[in-house]
N, C-alpha and C positions, 0 to 999 in steps of 0.2 A: 504494500500500500504506500503510495506516495505521500510525502509530508506536504501539507498545504503551506503556502507562502506565509500566512498568518502564524502558523505553528513555528515555522523557521524563525520568524522575527521574534516571537515570544521566547524561544529557546536562546536566541542570541542576546536578547535583553536580559534574561535571567543570568546567563553566563557572564555578561559584562558587569552585572551588579554584584556577583558572588565569587568570581574567580579572577586571578591574575595570571598572566602568561609569562613564561620564562622560555627563552630560546636556549636550547642545549645543542652544543656541537660535539660530535664524537668522530673519531677517525673512521674513514671509509671502511665499511664492513662491520663495524661495531654495533650499529643499530640492529642489524639482523641477529647478531649474537645475543644482545640484550633482550630483544623481542622474543626470541626463542626461549631464553631463560625464564622470562616473565610468563610465557605461555605454559611452560612446565610447572610453574608454581600456581597456575590457575588464575593469573592476573593479566590485566591489560598492561601495555607498555607504560602508560601514564600511571596506573596504580602501583606498578612496581617501582618506578622512579620516586613517586611520592613516599612509598614505604621505606625505600632505601634512605631517602633524605631524613625522614622522621626518625628512623632507628639510629642513624649515624649521629644526628643532632642530640638525641637522648643519651647515647653512649658517651659522646664528647662532653656533654654537660655533667654526667656522672663522674668522669675523670677529673674535671675541673673542681668539682665539689670535694673529691678525695684529696686533691692537692692542697685545698684550702684548710683541711682539717689538721 
């Protein structure tokens, strides 16, 4: 079923209000490797990248807290 123009506009408006975009550059061929890994984990490429960022940020913050103790 095709998405109507009004639905497309509504989704675009929602995305603009709720999300920010980040451009990510990887070496040629890495996108396919990352996408395949994400798929094996049952995730989309975007979901995997978001999880990787979140987990790394949390781990780095925990390291910083331990240094401060």
